[in-house]
C-alpha positions as CSV (number, residue, x, y, z in Angstrom):
1,M,82.5,-12.5,0.2
2,K,81.1,-9.6,2.2
3,R,80.2,-7.8,-1.0
4,I,78.1,-10.9,-2.2
5,I,76.3,-11.1,1.2
6,Y,75.6,-7.4,1.0
7,L,74.1,-7.7,-2.5
8,L,72.0,-10.6,-1.5
9,I,70.6,-8.6,1.5
10,I,69.8,-5.7,-0.8
11,A,68.1,-8.0,-3.3
12,L,66.0,-9.7,-0.7
13,F,65.0,-6.3,0.7
14,L,63.9,-5.0,-2.7
15,A,62.0,-8.2,-3.4
16,G,60.2,-7.8,-0.1
17,C,59.3,-4.2,-0.9
18,G,57.8,-5.2,-4.1
19,S,55.8,-8.2,-2.7
20,S,52.0,-8.4,-3.2
21,K,51.5,-7.8,0.5
22,K,53.5,-4.6,0.4
23,Q,51.6,-3.4,-2.6
24,L,48.3,-4.1,-0.7
25,Q,49.5,-2.2,2.3
26,R,50.4,0.8,0.1
27,G,47.0,0.8,-1.6
28,N,48.3,-0.3,-4.9
29,Y,45.6,-2.9,-5.4
30,D,46.0,-3.7,-9.1
31,A,49.8,-4.1,-8.6
32,A,49.1,-6.4,-5.6
33,I,46.8,-8.5,-7.7
34,D,49.3,-8.8,-10.5
35,K,52.1,-9.9,-8.2
36,A,49.8,-12.3,-6.3
37,V,48.6,-13.9,-9.6
38,K,52.2,-14.4,-10.8
39,K,53.1,-16.0,-7.5
40,L,49.9,-18.2,-7.5
41,M,50.6,-19.4,-11.0
42,K,53.8,-20.9,-9.7
43,D,52.5,-21.9,-6.2
44,P,48.6,-22.1,-6.2
45,E,48.7,-23.0,-2.5
46,S,50.5,-19.8,-1.3
47,E,48.1,-18.7,1.5
48,D,49.6,-15.2,1.8
49,D,49.1,-14.4,-1.9
50,I,45.5,-15.9,-1.9
51,L,44.6,-13.6,1.0
52,V,46.2,-10.6,-0.8
53,L,44.4,-11.4,-4.0
54,E,41.0,-11.8,-2.3
55,K,41.3,-8.5,-0.4
56,S,42.8,-6.5,-3.2
57,Y,40.2,-7.7,-5.7
58,E,37.4,-6.9,-3.4
59,I,38.6,-3.3,-2.6
60,A,39.7,-2.5,-6.2
61,N,36.3,-3.6,-7.7
62,E,34.4,-1.7,-5.0
63,Q,36.4,1.5,-5.7
64,D,35.7,1.3,-9.4
65,L,32.0,0.6,-9.0
66,E,31.5,3.3,-6.4
67,R,33.2,5.8,-8.7
68,I,31.1,4.8,-11.7
69,K,27.9,5.1,-9.5
70,F,28.9,8.6,-8.5
71,L,29.8,9.8,-12.0
72,K,26.5,8.5,-13.4
73,M,24.6,10.2,-10.7
74,D,26.5,13.5,-11.4
75,G,25.3,13.3,-15.0
76,N,28.1,15.4,-16.5
77,P,28.7,14.3,-20.1
78,N,32.4,14.9,-20.0
79,T,32.8,12.0,-17.5
80,W,31.9,9.2,-19.8
81,E,35.6,8.6,-20.8
82,E,36.4,8.1,-17.1
83,I,33.5,5.8,-16.7
84,L,34.7,3.8,-19.7
85,N,38.2,3.5,-18.2
86,H,36.7,2.2,-14.9
87,Y,34.7,-0.5,-16.8
88,L,37.8,-1.4,-18.8
89,R,39.8,-1.8,-15.5
90,L,37.0,-4.0,-14.1
91,K,37.1,-6.2,-17.2
92,D,40.9,-6.4,-17.4
93,R,41.2,-7.2,-13.6
94,Q,38.6,-9.9,-13.9
95,T,40.5,-11.5,-16.8
96,V,43.7,-11.5,-14.8
97,V,42.2,-13.0,-11.7
98,R,40.3,-15.8,-13.6
99,T,43.7,-17.2,-14.8
100,V,44.3,-18.7,-11.3
101,L,40.7,-19.4,-10.2
102,P,39.4,-21.4,-8.3
103,L,41.7,-21.2,-5.3
104,Q,41.6,-23.3,-2.2
105,L,42.1,-21.7,1.2
106,G,41.6,-24.3,4.0
107,N,38.0,-25.5,3.7
108,R,37.1,-22.6,1.5
109,T,37.0,-22.5,-2.3
110,I,37.5,-19.0,-3.7
111,T,36.0,-18.2,-7.0
112,Y,34.0,-15.3,-8.5
113,D,31.0,-15.2,-10.8
114,Y,31.8,-13.9,-14.3
115,V,30.5,-10.4,-14.9
116,D,29.8,-9.3,-18.5
117,Y,30.9,-5.6,-18.7
118,D,30.7,-5.4,-22.5
119,S,27.3,-3.7,-22.7
120,E,28.4,-1.0,-20.2
121,I,31.7,-0.6,-22.1
122,V,29.9,-0.1,-25.4
123,E,27.5,2.4,-23.9
124,A,30.3,4.3,-22.3
125,K,32.2,4.4,-25.6
126,H,29.2,5.8,-27.5
127,K,28.4,8.3,-24.8
128,A,32.1,9.4,-24.7
129,A,32.2,9.7,-28.5
130,E,29.0,11.8,-28.5
131,Y,30.5,14.2,-25.9
132,F,33.9,14.5,-27.7
133,F,32.1,15.1,-31.0
134,A,29.9,17.8,-29.6
135,H,32.8,19.4,-27.8
136,G,34.9,19.3,-31.0
137,Q,32.2,21.0,-32.9
138,K,32.0,23.7,-30.3
139,L,35.7,24.3,-30.5
140,L,35.5,24.9,-34.2
141,E,33.5,28.0,-33.6
142,N,36.6,29.7,-32.2
143,N,38.3,29.5,-35.6
144,T,41.9,29.5,-34.1
145,K,44.9,27.2,-34.6
146,D,44.7,26.1,-31.0
147,A,41.0,25.4,-31.3
148,Y,41.4,23.3,-34.5
149,R,44.2,21.3,-32.8
150,Q,42.2,20.6,-29.7
151,A,39.2,19.7,-31.9
152,Y,41.4,17.3,-33.8
153,Y,42.3,15.5,-30.6
154,E,38.6,15.4,-29.6
155,F,37.6,13.9,-33.0
156,S,40.5,11.4,-32.8
157,K,38.8,10.1,-29.6
158,V,35.5,9.9,-31.4
159,K,37.2,7.9,-34.1
160,Q,38.8,5.7,-31.4
161,Y,35.5,5.0,-29.6
162,W,33.1,5.0,-32.5
163,G,35.0,4.5,-35.8
164,D,32.1,5.2,-38.2
165,Y,30.7,8.3,-36.5
166,E,29.1,10.7,-39.0
167,N,31.7,12.6,-41.1
168,I,34.4,11.9,-38.6
169,D,37.1,11.2,-41.2
170,Q,36.3,14.5,-43.0
171,L,36.4,16.4,-39.7
172,L,39.7,14.9,-38.8
173,A,41.2,16.0,-42.2
174,E,39.8,19.5,-41.9
175,T,41.0,20.1,-38.4
176,R,44.3,18.7,-39.1
177,Y,44.7,21.0,-42.1
178,N,43.4,24.1,-40.4
179,G,45.4,23.5,-37.2
180,M,48.7,23.1,-39.1
181,S,51.2,26.0,-39.1
182,R,53.1,26.4,-42.3
183,V,56.5,27.9,-42.7
184,L,57.9,29.1,-46.1
185,V,61.7,29.3,-46.3
186,T,63.1,31.4,-49.1
187,V,66.4,32.8,-50.3
188,E,66.8,36.5,-50.8
189,N,69.9,37.4,-52.9
190,K,70.9,40.9,-51.9
191,T,74.5,40.6,-53.2
192,V,75.8,42.1,-56.4
193,L,76.2,38.7,-57.9
194,K,73.5,36.9,-59.9
195,L,73.2,33.4,-58.4
196,S,71.7,30.4,-60.3
197,Q,68.4,28.8,-59.4
198,E,70.3,25.6,-58.8
199,F,72.4,27.4,-56.1
200,E,69.3,28.6,-54.3
201,E,67.6,25.2,-54.5
202,D,70.7,23.5,-53.1
203,L,70.8,26.0,-50.3
204,L,67.3,25.1,-49.4
205,A,67.9,21.3,-49.5
206,I,67.5,21.1,-45.7
207,D,66.2,18.1,-43.8
208,H,62.5,18.9,-43.5
209,Q,61.8,15.9,-41.4
210,R,64.0,17.1,-38.6
211,L,62.4,20.5,-38.6
212,N,58.8,19.4,-38.9
213,S,56.8,18.7,-35.8
214,E,53.2,17.5,-35.1
215,W,51.7,20.9,-36.0
216,V,54.4,22.7,-37.9
217,E,55.6,21.9,-41.4
218,Y,58.3,23.7,-43.4
219,H,58.1,24.4,-47.1
220,T,60.9,25.6,-49.4
221,R,58.7,26.0,-52.4
222,H,55.4,27.9,-52.8
223,L,53.5,24.9,-54.1
224,D,49.9,26.3,-54.0
225,D,48.5,29.8,-54.1
226,N,45.7,28.7,-51.8
227,I,48.2,28.0,-49.0
228,E,48.3,30.7,-46.5
229,Y,51.7,30.7,-44.6
230,D,51.8,31.5,-40.9
231,Y,55.5,32.2,-40.9
232,L,58.1,33.4,-43.4
233,V,61.8,32.6,-43.1
234,Y,64.1,34.8,-45.2
235,I,67.7,33.6,-45.8
236,N,69.2,36.9,-46.8
237,L,72.5,36.7,-48.6
238,K,74.1,40.1,-48.2
239,N,77.8,39.7,-49.2
240,I,79.8,37.3,-51.2
241,A,83.6,38.0,-51.1
242,V,86.0,36.2,-53.4
243,S,89.7,36.6,-52.6
244,P,92.3,37.0,-55.3
245,E,94.1,34.0,-56.6
246,V,97.4,34.1,-54.6
247,V,100.5,32.0,-55.2
248,E,103.2,32.4,-52.5
249,D,106.6,31.0,-53.3
250,K,109.2,30.1,-50.6
251,D,112.6,28.8,-51.5
252,R,115.1,26.9,-49.5
253,I,118.5,25.4,-50.1
254,V,118.9,21.8,-49.1
255,K,122.4,20.4,-48.7
256,R,123.5,16.9,-48.0
257,E,126.9,15.2,-47.5
258,V,127.3,11.9,-49.4
259,E,130.1,9.4,-49.8
260,D,132.2,9.9,-52.9
261,G,134.7,7.0,-53.1
262,F,138.0,6.9,-51.1
263,E,141.7,7.9,-51.2
264,Y,144.9,6.3,-50.0
265,V,146.7,7.7,-47.0
266,L,150.3,8.6,-48.0
267,D,153.4,9.0,-45.9
268,K,155.8,12.0,-46.2
269,N,157.6,10.3,-49.0
270,G,154.4,9.9,-51.0
271,N,154.1,6.1,-50.4
272,V,150.8,4.4,-49.5
273,M,150.7,3.7,-45.8
274,K,150.0,0.2,-44.5
275,D,148.1,-1.0,-41.5
276,S,149.5,-3.6,-39.0
277,L,148.2,-6.4,-41.3
278,G,149.9,-5.0,-44.3
279,N,146.8,-3.6,-46.0
280,D,146.6,-0.3,-47.7
281,I,145.1,2.4,-45.5
282,K,142.1,4.1,-47.2
283,I,139.8,7.0,-46.1
284,K,136.3,7.8,-47.4
285,K,135.8,10.8,-49.5
286,F,132.6,13.0,-49.3
287,K,131.0,15.6,-51.4
288,T,128.2,18.1,-50.8
289,L,125.0,17.9,-52.9
290,S,123.0,21.0,-53.1
291,C,119.4,21.6,-54.4
292,T,117.1,24.6,-54.3
293,V,113.5,23.7,-53.5
294,I,110.8,26.3,-54.4
295,E,107.5,25.6,-52.6
296,S,104.4,27.2,-54.1
297,M,101.3,27.6,-51.9
298,Q,98.1,28.4,-53.9
299,H,95.3,30.1,-52.0
300,K,91.8,31.3,-52.8
301,A,88.8,31.8,-50.5
302,V,85.1,32.6,-50.7
303,R,83.1,34.0,-47.9
304,I,79.3,34.3,-47.8
305,D,77.6,36.4,-45.1
306,G,74.0,37.3,-44.4
307,D,71.3,36.7,-41.9
308,V,68.2,34.6,-41.2
309,E,64.9,36.5,-40.4
310,I,61.8,34.7,-39.0
311,F,58.6,36.6,-39.5
312,Q,55.2,35.8,-38.0
313,M,52.4,36.7,-40.4
314,H,49.3,37.0,-38.2
315,P,50.0,39.5,-36.8
316,Q,53.1,40.5,-38.8
317,N,56.1,40.6,-36.5
318,L,59.8,40.0,-36.7
319,L,60.4,37.1,-34.2
320,K,64.1,36.5,-34.6
321,K,67.1,37.6,-36.6
322,D,70.4,35.8,-36.6
323,P,73.6,36.3,-38.6
324,I,75.0,33.5,-40.8
325,G,78.2,33.0,-42.5
326,A,80.3,30.4,-44.2
327,E,83.7,30.1,-45.9
328,T,85.3,27.8,-48.4
329,V,89.1,27.8,-48.9
330,F,91.2,26.3,-51.7
331,E,94.8,25.6,-50.8
332,H,97.3,23.6,-52.7
333,L,101.0,23.0,-52.1
334,S,103.4,22.0,-54.8
335,A,107.1,22.4,-55.4
336,R,109.9,22.3,-58.0
337,A,113.6,21.6,-57.5
338,I,116.7,23.2,-59.1
339,G,119.9,21.3,-58.6
340,D,120.9,17.8,-57.4
341,L,117.8,15.8,-56.4
342,G,120.1,13.5,-54.4
343,A,120.2,16.1,-51.7
344,L,116.5,15.7,-51.0
345,D,114.8,13.4,-48.5
346,A,111.9,11.1,-49.4
347,K,109.2,13.6,-48.2
348,T,110.6,16.5,-50.2
349,L,111.0,14.2,-53.3
350,E,107.3,13.4,-53.1
351,L,106.4,17.1,-52.8
352,V,108.5,18.1,-55.9
353,E,106.4,15.6,-57.9
354,V,103.2,17.5,-57.1
355,E,102.2,19.8,-59.9
356,P,100.3,23.1,-59.4
357,L,96.6,22.9,-60.0
358,P,94.3,25.3,-61.9
359,F,92.4,27.6,-59.5
360,P,88.7,26.8,-59.2
361,N,86.5,29.4,-60.7
362,D,84.5,31.8,-58.5
363,F,81.1,30.2,-59.0
364,D,82.3,26.7,-58.3
365,M,83.7,27.8,-55.0
366,I,80.5,29.7,-54.2
367,F,78.6,26.5,-54.8
368,Q,80.9,24.6,-52.6
369,C,80.5,27.2,-49.9
370,S,76.7,26.6,-50.0
371,E,77.2,23.2,-48.3
372,T,78.7,24.8,-45.2
373,L,76.2,27.6,-45.3
374,K,73.3,25.1,-45.5
375,L,74.5,23.5,-42.3
376,A,74.5,26.9,-40.6
377,I,71.0,27.6,-41.8
378,R,69.7,24.3,-40.6
379,D,71.3,24.8,-37.2
380,I,69.7,28.3,-36.8
381,L,66.2,26.9,-37.8
382,M,66.6,24.1,-35.3
383,Q,67.6,26.5,-32.5
384,N,64.7,28.8,-33.2
385,R,61.9,26.2,-33.5
386,R,60.5,27.5,-30.2
387,Y,59.4,30.7,-32.0
388,I,57.2,28.7,-34.5
389,N,54.2,26.9,-33.3
């Protein structure tokens, strides 16, 4: 019961902290308006919320209009987006408040004349678009990745505020293309073995979407001679070790005592002895079964080692070098039995039914090893994404 009362007190306290009056006192005028409007939609006669709404609406509008006046007098073209945001706030705030107007407070009817901000909003959008277009064009003169990316963001705002601005779609495409960093990932086989193209392609079948970011894209094939790569990633395969095909035999003898009929108990005269009921006395006979189990463990392994090098091309520089390695192991256990199978338990009987398998060939195992190696390559690329931007 005490816990319930405590939770109710906390809930009432939090509700009070978030009331429209509290928001007004803290200077959060739009939050105060939103809360007051929600209350007034349920209770249009709530005097406290009417007073909060009236005061907050007056102060919030005054602040936006004063800021707009100052920014226009300042005349800096880079302020038109801020001017636009103030006009949008004025319009949105008016829309919210009109949902509960008119309000009655004593003998006073509270209402506000509708103000059409659309012409000011359109003007601010066009002025902001003009500024961002000019600034984007200025950035292009720097001819750097960062400049192209910033210009793309500027032109995106132009598109947002003035969709059919001159050549805007073409400029967006050009800055996007020129601002993109491209990474070519290739396999360099430095081992003594000749590996198939299929193997190398499988090794490069990494998840591009997880590696790509807004301004970086990874390629595993050189698709176009006109593409100039900013980074090169070399997957250097330096050593492929294939172990011998080994079969290790271990033998063990399994023995088991089993019942083998019975025999009569004889007295000293050779007669069958009787129990108290007159029945013949018998005792069980046992015999020992023996079986030799030869277990064969087949073993073969492939190990691939190398490293991953990340090069920056402009200027040329080795950014990171990490070792990689992967291993694939073939193991198979089989068995054969010599002797009496009755000596074996169920698990051993299952094992002796398993036949030896042919060893996989070297290239099949190398190909299987590529799956593990591929995961190691992907992890290294993910860990080193910070070097590529």
